[in-house]
GUDONU-681993 format. One record per residue: residue in one letter; z, y, x of N, C-alpha, C, CB in turn. Coordinates in pm, whole numbers, plus 32768, in hexadecimal, padded with zeros to 4 digits. Glycine has a CB too. Layout:
residues N
AZYXZYXZYXZYX ...
//
This chain:
residues 87
M6F57E2ABF0E06ED1E27AF0F66ECEE229F1766E6DE2EFF0FC T6E88E1B9F1726E77E167F1E96DF8E191F2316E73E0D1F1C4 S6DEEE16BF2B06D74E18DF2FA6CFCE145F2BD6D83E169F390 D6D14E0CCF2876CA9E082F2446C76E0D1F1CB6CDADFF6F219 E6CD2E10BF17E6CABE15AF10A6C5BE1D5F1366D29E185F0BA G6C87E216F1A06C3FE289F1D36BB2E265F1FF6C8BE2C7F247 E6BA4E1F3F2416B20E1C5F26C6AC9E1A3F1F46B2DE14BF2C9 R6B03E165F18D6AB7E147F1136A85E1C7F0D26B0DE0F6F0AF L6ADAE22DF0CF6AB2E2ACF0946A43E2EEF0E56B2AE30AF08A E6A4DE2EAF16969E3E322F1BE695FE2D9F1A66A0BE319F253 R6964E254F1A168EAE206F18668B1E228F0FD6906E16FF190 A6909E236F09968DBE256F0116894E2DDF00E6951E256EFAF I68CBE340F054688CE3C3F05A67FFE3B6F09368E1E427F0AF L67F4E375F1066772E368F1476712E314F0F56783E329F1D1 D6743E2AAF0B566EDE255F06166B9E2A3EFE9673BE1D9F032 L6711E2EDEFA566E4E33BEF32667DE3A4EF5B675CE37EEEEE L6693E3E5EFCB6633E44AEFF965AEE40BF01F666CE498F071 R65B2E395F05A6539E34FF08364E0E32EF00B655DE2D0F0CE R651EE319EF9864D3E2F5EF1E649BE36EEED5652CE2A6EEC1 R64B9E3E4EF056490E460EEC26420E4A5EF0D6507E4BFEEB3 R63E6E508EECB6384E55DEF0F63C7E59BEF8B634EE5CDEEAF P637AE5BCEFF063B5E5F6F0686405E676F0516349E612F0CA D63E2E6C4EFEA6429E741EFD26499E734EF6B63C8E7AAEFA5 A64B3E6BBEF3B6519E6A5EED465A6E6A0EF0F64FCE623EE88 S6607E6B3EEB86693E6AAEEE166DDE64CEE8166D6E737EEE2 V6757E627EEA867ABE5D4EE536831E619EE3E67BFE546EE91 C686FE5F8EDD168F4E62AEDB1695BE5C7EDE56904E642ED17 P69CAE5F6EE1B6A32E59AEE496A61E539EDDB6AA7E5E8EE7E S6A61E565ED5D6A8DE50BECF26A2EE496ECE26A99E557EC6E E69AEE4ACECFB694CE440ECF46967E3D9ED6268BDE477ED01 V698AE40AEDD869ABE3B2EE486A29E361EE2569C0E404EECB A6A90E3A5EDF56B0EE362EDD36AF8E2F8ED696B76E3C8EDA2 R6AA9E316ED056A8DE2B5EC9B6A41E23CECD16A3CE2F7EC2A S69E9E252ED32699AE1E3ED6869EFE184EDBB6927E219EDBE V6A5EE1B5EDF06AB6E162EE436B25E122EDF16AF3E1B6EEB3 H6B51E166ED886BBEE134ED336B8EE0BBECE36BF2E1A3ECD4 H6BDCE04FECE96BB4DFD4ECA56C16DFAEEC386BA7DF62ED08 G6C3DE00CEBEA6C98DFF0EB7C6C6DE03AEB006D27E016EBA2 S6CBAE02AEA996C9BE072EA1E6CECE0F2EA196CB8E01AE9A2 G6CC8E147E9BC6D12E1C3E9AA6CEEE22BEA126DA5E1A9E9AF D6D4DE287EA266D30E2F6EA806D76E2E7EB076D5AE379EA40 G6D8BE26EEB356DC7E254EBB86D77E28FEC2B6DD5E1C1EBCD W6CF7E2ABEC136CA3E2E7EC7B6CD7E370ECA46C13E2F3EC4A R6D24E3B0EC4C6D54E438EC6B6DACE43BECE86DA2E470EBF5 R6DF5E3D1ED036E49E3CEED7B6DF5E3CEEDFB6EA4E354ED79 L6D74E3B0EDED6D1BE3AFEE606CD9E436EE7B6CB1E346EE4D M6CF5E499EE296CB1E51AEE3B6CD3E55DEEC06CD7E578EDC9 E6D53E567EEE16D76E5A6EF626D47E551EFD86E0EE5BBEF6B P6D57E4CAEFD36D1EE47AF0406C86E489F04C6D42E3E8F02C T6C42E49DEFDC6BB1E4B1EFE06B8FE535F0246B75E4AEEF52 R6BD9E59DF0036BC4E61EF0456BDFE612F0DB6C20E68AF007 A6C46E5C6F1006C66E5B2F18D6BF5E566F1D36CEBE566F19D A6BBFE4FFF1916B50E4B3F1CA6AD6E50DF1DD6B2CE43AF16F A6ABAE562F17B6A4BE5C0F1876A62E620F1FB6A38E60EF103 G6ADEE64AF20C6AFFE6A2F27D6AE5E660F3026B91E6CDF275 R6B0AE5E0F30D6AF0E598F38B6A5AE58EF3A56B2FE50AF386 L6A0EE56DF33D697CE564F34D693FE5ECF36E693BE52CF2CD S6979E655F338694AE6DCF3566963E6FEF3E86990E743F2FB R69DBE6DFF41969FAE6F9F4A669A0E6A9F5046A8EE6D9F4C2 A6973E633F4D56919E5DFF5256888E610F51B6923E54CF4F8 G686EE674F4C667E8E6ABF4B8678DE65DF45B67AAE6B5F53D L67C5E602F40B6774E5AEF3B3675FE5E7F32867B3E528F3A7 V67BCE63AF2FA67B1E677F27567E1E708F27C6802E627F20C E67C3E751F21167F8E7D7F1FF6848E7DAF17E6786E842F1FC I68B2E826F17F6902E83EF10868D4E8C5F0D2699FE83CF127 T68B7E8C9F0506885E947F01768D3E970EF9B67F2E939EFF4 Q68CEE9F1EF8268FFEA2CEF056896EA93EEDE6990EA6DEF14 G6866EA8AEE6467FEEAE6EE38677FEAD9EE8A682FEB74EE3F G6767EA62EEC166EFEA4AEF1066F7EA7AEFA0667DEA89EECF E6766EAB7EFC76776EAECF04E67DAEA97F09D67A3EB80F04A P67BCEA7BF11D681AEA2FF16F68A1EA76F17B67DEEA16F1FA V690DEA28F1756994EA5DF18569E0EA05F1E769DEEA65F0FD D6A4AEA3AF21D6AA2E9F0F2776AF5E990F2216AFDEA51F2CB P6AEAE90DF2396B34E8AEF1E66BCCE8BBF1F36B0BE822F209 T6BFBE8F6F25E6C8CE903F26F6CC7E975F21F6CAEE917F301 T6C72E9D3F1F66CA5EA46F1AA6C6CEA4EF11C6C85EAC5F1F4 A6C0CE9F8F0FC6BCEE9FCF0776C34E9D7F00C6B54E99CF070 R6C3BEA26EFA46C91EA0CEF326C3AEA03EEB66CFFEA7AEF22 G6C5FE9AFEE5A6C11E9A1EDE06BA1E93CEDF16BD9EA26EDB6 P6B47E939ED8E6ADAE8D7ED8E6A7EE8E6EE066A89E8E3ED0D I6A58E874EE3E69F9E872EEAE698AE80EEE8D6A41E84CEF34 R6921E816EEDA68B4E7B4EED868A0E786EF68682FE7F0EE9B I6861E714EF776846E6DAEFFB67AFE6C2F0046897E654F013 R6770E6F2F07066E2E6DCF08266C5E6B9F1136692E758F057 R664BE68AF1296621E66EF1B26620E6F0F2026594E62AF1B5 T6636E6E4F283662EE759F2DA659FE789F2DE6661E738F368 R6590E80CF2D86509E847F2DB64EBE880F36264F9E8B2F271 
//
């Protein structure tokens, strides 16, 4: 992943959240799909970089990473996550 790609993913996360209700969340796959500009399932390679981008935004206090609606530590979260605005 390039730093440009990481920045695009961070912007995509914030842009998608901005378009939603304040209490809404986004799935990392939705973010990856919004950044991927090809056909097929190439967006899947962006899943881990998307999680990393969400982690950076979480550490900056801009978003929360959740599982089951509860905030979790992005460095230890395993399995499906959601991303929402910080509450």
